[in-house]
All heavy atoms as an XYZ file, in Angstrom:
785
protein
N      75.818     71.211    191.784
C      74.587     70.473    191.963
C      74.244     70.440    193.454
O      75.104     70.167    194.281
C      74.753     69.048    191.421
C      73.682     68.092    191.920
S      73.875     66.390    191.363
C      73.195     66.516    189.738
N      72.997     70.693    193.761
C      72.515     70.618    195.144
C      72.215     69.154    195.465
O      71.379     68.527    194.816
C      71.245     71.463    195.296
C      70.668     71.475    196.690
C      71.534     72.233    197.672
O      72.258     73.148    197.295
N      71.456     71.862    198.930
N      72.941     68.610    196.439
C      72.736     67.219    196.828
C      71.523     67.097    197.742
O      71.299     67.963    198.583
C      73.964     66.671    197.548
C      75.221     66.512    196.713
C      76.377     66.064    197.590
C      74.986     65.517    195.586
N      70.767     66.007    197.599
C      69.668     65.760    198.535
C      70.226     65.553    199.941
O      71.418     65.303    200.128
C      69.035     64.463    198.017
C      69.501     64.304    196.616
C      70.836     64.993    196.552
N      69.355     65.594    200.926
C      69.768     65.422    202.318
C      70.410     64.054    202.516
O      69.938     63.047    202.004
C      68.548     65.551    203.229
C      68.887     65.471    204.688
C      67.663     65.603    205.582
O      66.571     65.947    205.102
O      67.821     65.349    206.788
N      71.529     64.070    203.285
C      72.222     62.821    203.605
C      72.325     62.687    205.122
O      72.339     63.673    205.837
C      73.626     62.804    202.990
C      73.595     62.893    201.465
C      74.859     62.410    200.819
N      75.981     63.321    200.889
C      77.231     62.978    200.551
N      77.508     61.753    200.138
N      78.214     63.844    200.634
N      72.427     61.443    205.576
C      72.561     61.220    207.010
C      74.011     61.415    207.440
O      74.871     61.772    206.633
C      72.014     59.834    207.403
C      72.856     58.676    206.874
O      74.002     58.868    206.434
O      72.348     57.530    206.926
N      74.294     61.139    208.699
C      75.626     61.353    209.243
C      76.705     60.505    208.604
O      77.886     60.849    208.666
N      76.328     59.402    207.974
C      77.287     58.544    207.282
C      77.392     58.863    205.790
O      78.130     58.208    205.064
C      76.896     57.068    207.452
C      77.019     56.613    208.898
O      77.956     57.064    209.596
O      76.172     55.807    209.329
N      76.618     59.843    205.334
C      76.684     60.251    203.932
C      75.705     59.558    203.015
O      75.716     59.780    201.809
N      74.819     58.733    203.570
C      73.804     58.047    202.754
C      72.605     58.959    202.550
O      72.259     59.754    203.421
C      73.335     56.767    203.464
C      74.319     55.635    203.397
C      75.416     55.583    204.248
C      74.152     54.601    202.475
C      76.322     54.538    204.192
C      75.053     53.555    202.415
C      76.136     53.533    203.270
O      77.028     52.494    203.199
N      71.958     58.824    201.410
C      70.745     59.593    201.156
C      69.690     59.230    202.191
O      69.494     58.051    202.493
C      70.192     59.283    199.759
C      71.021     59.748    198.566
C      70.384     59.266    197.265
C      71.156     61.258    198.551
N      68.989     60.235    202.707
C      67.911     59.945    203.649
C      66.677     59.442    202.899
O      65.840     58.777    203.481
C      67.551     61.181    204.503
O      67.226     62.258    203.637
C      68.703     61.573    205.411
N      66.583     59.747    201.609
C      65.501     59.247    200.761
C      66.126     58.627    199.520
O      66.502     59.330    198.591
C      64.542     60.372    200.382
C      63.396     59.906    199.504
O      63.363     58.769    199.029
N      62.450     60.796    199.270
N      66.248     57.295    199.521
C      66.933     56.648    198.407
C      66.198     56.779    197.075
O      66.785     56.572    196.017
C      67.255     55.189    198.729
C      66.083     54.284    198.952
S      66.609     52.634    199.462
C      66.567     51.760    197.926
N      64.936     57.193    197.103
C      64.187     57.385    195.859
C      64.660     58.609    195.075
O      64.305     58.768    193.910
C      62.686     57.501    196.151
C      62.118     56.212    196.688
O      62.467     55.123    196.237
N      61.252     56.326    197.679
N      65.451     59.462    195.713
C      65.963     60.656    195.039
C      67.237     60.378    194.243
O      67.737     61.255    193.547
C      66.224     61.766    196.065
C      64.993     62.262    196.834
C      65.405     63.304    197.866
C      63.950     62.815    195.878
N      67.770     59.157    194.338
C      69.030     58.832    193.682
C      68.909     58.880    192.165
O      67.918     58.433    191.585
C      69.504     57.436    194.084
C      70.869     57.114    193.545
C      72.053     57.388    194.124
C      71.184     56.448    192.313
N      73.089     56.942    193.346
C      72.583     56.364    192.210
C      70.409     55.925    191.278
C      73.221     55.777    191.134
C      71.055     55.344    190.192
C      72.450     55.269    190.133
N      69.919     59.448    191.541
C      70.119     59.369    190.093
C      71.618     59.128    189.893
O      72.408     59.380    190.808
C      69.737     60.691    189.372
O      70.633     61.727    189.808
C      68.291     61.085    189.623
N      72.024     58.659    188.712
C      73.466     58.506    188.490
C      74.237     59.808    188.710
O      75.337     59.790    189.251
C      73.547     58.043    187.033
C      72.244     57.346    186.786
C      71.235     58.133    187.590
N      73.650     60.927    188.327
C      74.318     62.216    188.503
C      74.511     62.524    189.995
O      75.561     63.031    190.397
C      73.510     63.339    187.831
C      73.436     63.233    186.319
C      72.446     62.173    185.812
O      71.524     61.786    186.544
O      72.618     61.711    184.666
N      73.499     62.223    190.797
C      73.604     62.462    192.236
C      74.659     61.542    192.844
O      75.470     61.970    193.668
C      72.233     62.308    192.930
C      71.365     63.516    192.584
C      72.378     62.140    194.438
C      69.935     63.433    193.053
N      74.678     60.275    192.431
C      75.691     59.342    192.934
C      77.098     59.833    192.650
O      77.969     59.814    193.523
N      77.317     60.308    191.434
C      78.640     60.825    191.062
C      78.973     62.106    191.831
O      80.101     62.313    192.267
C      78.718     61.051    189.556
C      78.733     59.758    188.760
C      78.866     60.038    187.254
N      78.788     58.837    186.461
C      79.786     57.986    186.251
N      80.958     58.205    186.819
N      79.626     56.920    185.498
N      77.977     62.966    192.012
C      78.195     64.222    192.745
C      78.484     63.945    194.222
O      79.310     64.636    194.838
C      76.976     65.133    192.601
N      77.835     62.940    194.805
C      78.104     62.572    196.197
C      79.552     62.110    196.341
O      80.244     62.513    197.278
C      77.156     61.446    196.643
C      75.730     61.903    196.858
S      74.541     60.544    197.078
C      75.263     59.566    198.381
N      80.002     61.266    195.419
C      81.385     60.782    195.467
C      82.360     61.943    195.321
O      83.347     62.033    196.055
C      81.612     59.737    194.382
N      82.076     62.827    194.385
C      82.953     63.989    194.174
C      83.011     64.850    195.440
O      84.090     65.277    195.858
C      82.444     64.820    192.997
C      83.357     65.970    192.638
C      82.860     66.763    191.439
O      82.284     66.148    190.516
O      83.047     67.980    191.443
N      81.858     65.070    196.070
C      81.811     65.869    197.300
C      82.614     65.205    198.419
O      83.177     65.887    199.271
C      80.365     66.080    197.742
N      82.682     63.875    198.390
C      83.432     63.128    199.400
C      84.890     62.915    199.009
O      85.646     62.283    199.736
C      82.784     61.759    199.635
C      81.403     61.860    200.268
O      81.039     62.936    200.763
O      80.686     60.833    200.263
N      85.285     63.404    197.821
C      86.664     63.256    197.365
C      86.996     61.853    196.872
O      88.156     61.446    196.902
N      85.987     61.118    196.404
C      86.184     59.752    195.911
C      86.073     59.746    194.393
O      85.084     60.217    193.831
C      85.127     58.783    196.508
C      85.242     57.406    195.905
C      85.272     58.729    198.018
N      87.112     59.226    193.740
C      87.090     59.118    192.288
C      86.374     57.834    191.888
O      86.721     56.750    192.351
C      88.514     59.093    191.724
C      88.539     58.980    190.212
C      89.941     58.816    189.651
O      90.911     58.913    190.422
O      90.039     58.568    188.448
N      85.357     57.968    191.050
C      84.628     56.793    190.576
C      85.116     56.412    189.181
O      84.740     57.025    188.188
C      83.112     57.073    190.546
C      82.443     57.277    191.892
C      80.952     57.515    191.717
C      82.691     56.096    192.810
N      85.974     55.405    189.142
C      86.448     54.881    187.865
C      85.315     54.104    187.211
O      84.281     53.821    187.831
C      87.639     53.933    188.093
O      87.181     52.821    188.881
C      88.801     54.640    188.783
N      85.514     53.717    185.962
C      84.507     52.908    185.263
C      84.269     51.592    185.995
O      83.134     51.128    186.098
C      84.933     52.627    183.820
C      84.856     53.871    182.936
O      84.198     54.865    183.323
O      85.461     53.844    181.844
N      85.336     51.003    186.517
C      85.209     49.735    187.237
C      84.389     49.910    188.515
O      83.514     49.097    188.826
C      86.596     49.178    187.569
C      86.558     47.793    188.174
C      87.954     47.221    188.413
O      88.965     47.906    188.168
O      88.010     46.066    188.861
N      84.642     50.977    189.245
C      83.868     51.244    190.457
C      82.401     51.507    190.113
O      81.494     51.013    190.780
C      84.443     52.445    191.218
C      85.746     52.159    191.916
C      86.250     53.402    192.617
C      87.543     53.155    193.349
N      88.050     54.382    193.997
N      82.186     52.298    189.072
C      80.809     52.619    188.671
C      80.069     51.349    188.239
O      78.890     51.175    188.564
C      80.791     53.673    187.574
C      79.405     54.169    187.322
C      78.629     53.920    186.233
C      78.615     54.969    188.198
N      77.404     54.518    186.381
C      77.369     55.175    187.584
C      78.841     55.527    189.453
C      76.350     55.924    188.171
C      77.820     56.267    190.034
C      76.600     56.457    189.395
N      80.744     50.455    187.554
C      80.136     49.193    187.159
C      79.693     48.404    188.393
O      78.600     47.833    188.414
C      81.104     48.370    186.313
C      80.502     47.058    185.873
O      79.438     47.016    185.256
N      81.171     45.963    186.193
N      80.524     48.381    189.426
C      80.166     47.671    190.653
C      78.965     48.327    191.337
O      78.083     47.631    191.861
C      81.360     47.590    191.601
C      82.438     46.659    191.085
C      83.631     46.547    192.006
O      83.646     47.084    193.112
N      84.646     45.834    191.558
N      78.906     49.630    191.312
C      77.763     50.348    191.882
C      76.481     49.970    191.138
O      75.457     49.662    191.756
C      78.000     51.879    191.829
C      79.071     52.268    192.852
C      76.702     52.656    192.052
C      79.592     53.685    192.718
N      76.542     49.976    189.821
C      75.347     49.652    189.033
C      74.947     48.187    189.206
O      73.755     47.865    189.238
C      75.573     50.010    187.558
C      75.773     51.504    187.325
S      74.513     52.575    188.091
C      73.088     52.166    187.088
N      75.918     47.299    189.358
C      75.620     45.882    189.600
C      74.973     45.703    190.968
O      74.088     44.855    191.140
C      76.876     45.026    189.489
C      77.347     44.832    188.068
C      76.381     43.936    187.338
C      76.925     43.503    185.996
N      75.988     42.646    185.282
N      75.389     46.498    191.960
C      74.774     46.436    193.285
C      73.319     46.892    193.214
O      72.443     46.295    193.849
C      75.555     47.283    194.288
N      73.055     47.904    192.406
C      71.671     48.360    192.229
C      70.853     47.268    191.545
O      69.701     47.024    191.912
C      71.621     49.663    191.435
C      72.142     50.851    192.240
C      71.899     52.172    191.539
N      70.499     52.412    191.276
C      69.611     52.876    192.172
N      69.992     53.163    193.401
N      68.356     53.072    191.824
N      71.440     46.630    190.560
C      70.780     45.524    189.857
C      70.454     44.394    190.846
O      69.342     43.854    190.849
C      71.722     45.025    188.757
C      71.228     43.910    187.903
C      72.302     43.505    186.902
O      72.585     44.298    185.981
O      72.868     42.399    187.046
N      71.427     44.058    191.689
C      71.237     43.010    192.695
C      70.101     43.402    193.641
O      69.223     42.594    193.944
C      72.529     42.782    193.479
C      72.455     41.654    194.469
C      72.962     40.396    194.156
C      71.863     41.823    195.725
C      72.889     39.349    195.064
C      71.781     40.788    196.633
C      72.296     39.553    196.300
O      72.211     38.522    197.191
N      70.111     44.641    194.102
C      69.090     45.119    195.033
C      67.703     45.045    194.404
O      66.734     44.630    195.053
C      69.414     46.549    195.480
C      68.475     47.062    196.540
C      68.662     46.726    197.871
C      67.401     47.874    196.207
C      67.806     47.189    198.856
C      66.528     48.337    197.178
C      66.734     47.991    198.504
O      65.872     48.445    199.468
N      67.591     45.441    193.153
C      66.298     45.389    192.459
C      65.817     43.947    192.312
O      64.631     43.671    192.445
C      66.401     46.066    191.094
C      66.503     47.580    191.191
C      66.730     48.233    189.834
O      66.413     47.627    188.795
O      67.228     49.379    189.829
N      66.741     43.030    192.073
C      66.381     41.633    191.870
C      66.035     40.919    193.179
O      65.074     40.158    193.245
C      67.530     40.894    191.175
C      67.193     39.467    190.803
C      68.286     38.778    189.986
O      69.164     39.480    189.435
O      68.242     37.545    189.904
N      66.819     41.167    194.236
C      66.675     40.403    195.473
C      66.100     41.207    196.649
O      65.797     40.634    197.694
C      68.021     39.795    195.881
C      68.558     38.838    194.863
C      69.610     39.212    194.036
C      68.010     37.572    194.702
C      70.115     38.340    193.079
C      68.508     36.691    193.749
C      69.560     37.073    192.942
N      66.013     42.534    196.516
C      65.422     43.359    197.562
C      66.276     43.561    198.793
O      65.765     43.953    199.843
N      67.578     43.307    198.667
C      68.480     43.514    199.796
C      69.877     43.850    199.296
O      70.214     43.584    198.146
C      68.541     42.267    200.684
O      69.124     41.193    199.979
N      70.652     44.425    200.194
C      72.060     44.693    199.903
C      72.825     43.413    200.226
O      72.701     42.882    201.323
C      72.581     45.871    200.749
C      74.078     46.019    200.596
C      71.864     47.155    200.371
N      73.620     42.913    199.279
C      74.326     41.654    199.531
C      75.547     41.833    200.420
O      76.170     42.898    200.414
C      74.763     41.225    198.132
C      74.976     42.513    197.406
C      73.907     43.437    197.947
N      75.889     40.796    201.180
C      77.177     40.824    201.877
C      78.298     40.731    200.842
O      78.086     40.257    199.722
C      77.136     39.593    202.777
C      76.027     38.748    202.284
C      75.126     39.596    201.437
N      79.479     41.157    201.207
C      80.600     41.223    200.266
C      80.883     39.872    199.606
O      81.141     39.811    198.413
C      81.873     41.815    200.927
C      83.014     41.951    199.926
C      82.308     40.979    202.115
C      82.793     42.919    198.817
N      80.825     38.796    200.361
C      81.090     37.473    199.775
C      80.134     37.152    198.648
O      80.528     36.730    197.562
C      80.953     36.381    200.829
C      82.208     36.057    201.505
C      82.048     34.807    202.332
N      83.260     34.705    203.111
C      83.414     33.944    204.142
N      82.436     33.178    204.541
N      84.546     33.914    204.782
N      78.860     37.341    198.924
C      77.835     37.040    197.926
C      77.968     37.979    196.727
O      77.822     37.568    195.580
C      76.453     37.158    198.559
C      75.347     36.623    197.690
C      74.012     36.675    198.403
C      73.889     35.480    199.313
N      72.523     35.320    199.847
N      78.261     39.255    197.003
C      78.364     40.222    195.920
C      79.580     39.954    195.041
O      79.495     40.061    193.820
C      78.399     41.649    196.472
C      78.271     42.706    195.410
C      77.172     42.726    194.562
C      79.232     43.675    195.257
C      77.050     43.684    193.574
C      79.122     44.650    194.281
C      78.027     44.656    193.441
N      80.696     39.581    195.633
C      81.885     39.288    194.813
C      81.625     38.069    193.916
O      82.064     38.045    192.770
C      83.130     39.086    195.670
O      83.033     37.929    196.450
N      80.888     37.097    194.418
C      80.516     35.948    193.578
C      79.571     36.371    192.466
O      79.687     35.916    191.337
C      79.879     34.843    194.430
C      80.873     34.096    195.275
C      80.206     32.996    196.077
C      81.234     32.318    196.975
N      80.643     31.274    197.803
N      78.633     37.242    192.807
C      77.678     37.770    191.826
C      78.419     38.484    190.691
O      78.071     38.345    189.526
C      76.720     38.720    192.540
C      75.628     39.319    191.699
C      74.504     38.570    191.360
C      75.686     40.642    191.294
C      73.473     39.131    190.612
C      74.664     41.211    190.544
C      73.557     40.448    190.210
O      72.550     41.022    189.477
N      79.474     39.225    191.062
C      80.278     39.952    190.068
C      81.316     39.070    189.387
O      81.887     39.470    188.375
C      81.028     41.105    190.738
C      80.245     42.280    191.256
C      81.185     43.259    191.951
C      79.493     42.970    190.148
N      81.576     37.905    190.011
C      82.663     37.030    189.565
C      84.002     37.758    189.659
O      84.819     37.738    188.736
C      82.400     36.490    188.160
C      81.139     35.654    188.069
C      80.828     35.154    186.674
O      81.470     35.600    185.692
O      79.924     34.328    186.569
N      84.196     38.419    190.812
C      85.409     39.179    191.106
C      85.912     38.721    192.472
O      85.121     38.492    193.384
C      85.109     40.703    191.146
C      86.314     41.489    191.604
C      84.634     41.184    189.799
N      87.222     38.616    192.612
C      87.817     38.241    193.882
C      87.606     39.355    194.909
O      87.815     40.527    194.602
C      89.312     37.962    193.690
C      89.982     37.492    194.952
O      89.721     36.341    195.359
O      90.742     38.280    195.538
N      87.204     38.971    196.121
C      86.982     39.957    197.178
C      88.205     40.831    197.417
O      88.083     42.039    197.609
C      86.665     39.258    198.501
C      85.294     38.686    198.615
C      85.117     38.059    199.979
O      85.232     38.749    200.987
N      84.842     36.773    200.028
N      89.380     40.219    197.405
C      90.608     40.972    197.667
C      90.806     42.065    196.621
O      91.277     43.157    196.943
C      91.812     40.033    197.687
C      91.818     39.107    198.888
C      92.976     38.146    198.840
C      92.871     37.141    199.975
N      93.849     36.091    199.900
N      90.436     41.773    195.385
C      90.557     42.782    194.327
C      89.602     43.942    194.575
O      89.934     45.097    194.309
C      90.309     42.158    192.949
C      91.359     41.154    192.528
C      92.770     41.742    192.505
O      92.957     42.864    191.992
O      93.692     41.075    193.030
N      88.422     43.627    195.099
C      87.465     44.689    195.404
C      88.000     45.584    196.521
O      87.876     46.811    196.445
C      86.113     44.092    195.793
C      85.398     43.429    194.630
S      83.806     42.729    195.102
C      82.854     44.223    195.340
N      88.607     44.984    197.533
C      89.190     45.774    198.623
C      90.332     46.649    198.107
O      90.464     47.804    198.507
C      89.676     44.867    199.759
C      88.588     44.468    200.714
C      87.802     43.354    200.473
C      88.346     45.213    201.865
C      86.791     42.978    201.356
C      87.340     44.845    202.756
C      86.562     43.730    202.494
N      91.151     46.116    197.212
C      92.250     46.908    196.628
C      91.698     48.078    195.821
O      92.227     49.192    195.875
C      93.110     46.033    195.708
C      94.099     45.168    196.418
C      94.943     44.428    195.390
C      95.750     43.321    196.022
N      96.468     42.526    195.027
N      90.654     47.819    195.064
C      90.064     48.857    194.222
C      89.508     50.009    195.061
O      89.737     51.174    194.769
C      88.955     48.256    193.350
C      88.180     49.229    192.471
C      89.089     49.812    191.389
C      86.983     48.526    191.842
N      88.781     49.677    196.114
C      88.112     50.687    196.925
C      88.966     51.209    198.080
O      88.614     52.218    198.699
C      86.794     50.132    197.468
C      85.766     49.979    196.395
C      85.488     48.839    195.690
C      84.905     50.983    195.873
N      84.496     49.089    194.779
C      84.119     50.391    194.865
C      84.717     52.330    196.169
C      83.154     51.100    194.152
C      83.758     53.044    195.461
C      82.993     52.432    194.469
N      90.056     50.522    198.405
C      90.948     50.908    199.503
C      90.244     50.919    200.858
O      90.686     51.587    201.786
C      91.588     52.285    199.244
C      92.333     52.443    197.924
C      92.815     53.866    197.751
C      93.485     51.453    197.818
N      89.140     50.214    200.957
C      88.329     50.145    202.172
C      87.346     49.001    202.004
O      87.344     48.339    200.971
C      87.573     51.481    202.391
O      86.858     51.399    203.616
C      86.611     51.786    201.273
N      86.484     48.786    202.988
C      85.401     47.826    202.805
C      84.547     48.306    201.639
O      83.995     49.406    201.697
N      84.463     47.536    200.565
C      83.820     48.026    199.344
C      82.313     48.245    199.419
O      81.782     49.094    198.718
C      84.154     46.959    198.300
C      84.643     45.780    199.035
C      85.067     46.223    200.383
N      81.604     47.517    200.260
C      80.150     47.626    200.236
C      79.644     48.977    200.743
O      78.603     49.444    200.289
C      79.494     46.478    201.008
C      79.707     45.111    200.371
S      79.385     45.025    198.580
C      77.630     45.341    198.515
N      80.380     49.610    201.629
C      79.928     50.916    202.130
C      79.910     51.972    201.020
O      78.882     52.592    200.785
C      80.756     51.361    203.325
C      80.422     50.566    204.574
C      81.192     51.051    205.767
C      80.823     50.211    206.989
N      81.532     50.670    208.180
N      81.021     52.202    200.305
C      80.944     53.208    199.235
C      80.056     52.769    198.072
O      79.382     53.601    197.458
C      82.393     53.395    198.800
C      83.127     52.198    199.283
C      82.391     51.706    200.484
N      80.040     51.478    197.780
C      79.194     50.990    196.675
C      77.734     51.308    196.962
O      77.011     51.819    196.099
C      79.413     49.479    196.447
C      80.777     49.234    195.783
C      78.295     48.889    195.590
C      81.181     47.769    195.707
N      77.286     51.014    198.179
C      75.888     51.269    198.504
C      75.609     52.764    198.681
O      74.558     53.246    198.269
C      75.457     50.501    199.778
O      76.346     50.806    200.850
C      75.460     49.000    199.525
N      76.552     53.480    199.258
C      76.351     54.924    199.474
C      76.166     55.644    198.141
O      75.193     56.364    197.950
C      77.537     55.527    200.222
C      77.370     57.013    200.510
C      78.626     57.682    201.018
C      79.151     57.091    202.285
N      80.316     57.857    202.811
N      77.100     55.443    197.226
C      77.037     56.164    195.952
C      76.039     55.546    194.983
O      75.675     56.166    193.989
C      78.435     56.280    195.337
C      79.392     56.939    196.296
C      80.616     56.361    196.610
C      79.055     58.117    196.952
C      81.477     56.939    197.528
C      79.907     58.712    197.877
C      81.109     58.122    198.156
O      81.954     58.701    199.078
N      75.559     54.379    195.322
C      74.509     53.745    194.533
C      73.116     54.068    195.044
O      72.127     53.588    194.503
N      73.032     54.872    196.101
C      71.731     55.261    196.624
C      70.983     54.121    197.287
O      69.757     54.127    197.342
N      71.716     53.144    197.797
C      71.117     51.968    198.421
C      71.184     52.073    199.942
O      71.917     52.897    200.472
C      71.859     50.711    197.942
C      71.780     50.450    196.438
C      72.735     49.340    196.041
C      70.363     50.119    196.023
N      70.447     51.202    200.646
C      70.528     51.215    202.114
C      71.915     50.819    202.603
O      72.670     50.148    201.888
C      69.512     50.160    202.546
C      68.645     49.917    201.368
C      69.465     50.249    200.156
N      72.220     51.215    203.830
C      73.495     50.843    204.440
C      73.569     49.324    204.553
O      72.584     48.676    204.895
C      73.600     51.420    205.849
C      73.736     52.897    205.907
C      73.764     53.363    207.349
C      73.504     54.844    207.406
N      73.433     55.352    208.764
N      74.740     48.761    204.273
C      74.890     47.313    204.444
C      74.850     46.951    205.926
O      75.198     47.763    206.772
C      76.253     47.008    203.832
C      76.981     48.304    203.840
C      75.954     49.392    203.790
N      74.390     45.755    206.188
C      74.363     45.286    207.575
C      75.377     44.167    207.725
O      75.814     43.581    206.733
C      72.970     44.751    207.961
O      72.615     43.710    207.058
C      71.932     45.862    207.894
N      75.734     43.875    208.920
C      76.667     42.776    209.162
C      78.073     43.148    208.783
O      78.464     44.305    208.728
N      78.852     42.134    208.479
C      80.256     42.288    208.174
C      80.424     42.810    206.747
O      80.029     42.151    205.796
C      80.955     40.949    208.342
S      82.654     41.089    208.804
N      80.994     43.982    206.597
C      81.215     44.548    205.270
C      82.689     44.833    205.110
O      83.161     45.317    204.165
C      80.374     45.828    205.022
C      78.922     45.458    204.928
C      80.605     46.851    206.100
């Protein structure tokens, strides 16, 4: 699959081009395995963005998911909001992620 243009951090330069297939292909190209749990978090982040018009900080998002922040960090092995937003076709998170 030909991926749309991405910036230096791997985010889509045009988030309107995102599809679930593109999100999965981006993760695969980056060597990231998207489990069902990770994919659910990505889709919930998109839902949050559509509802509130912004990318949530990790604290707010973990409450939204009703998941412990520490569990999210264990799952993603990194700050979770960066890969969640990247593979979800959302804007880069701001602030502490």
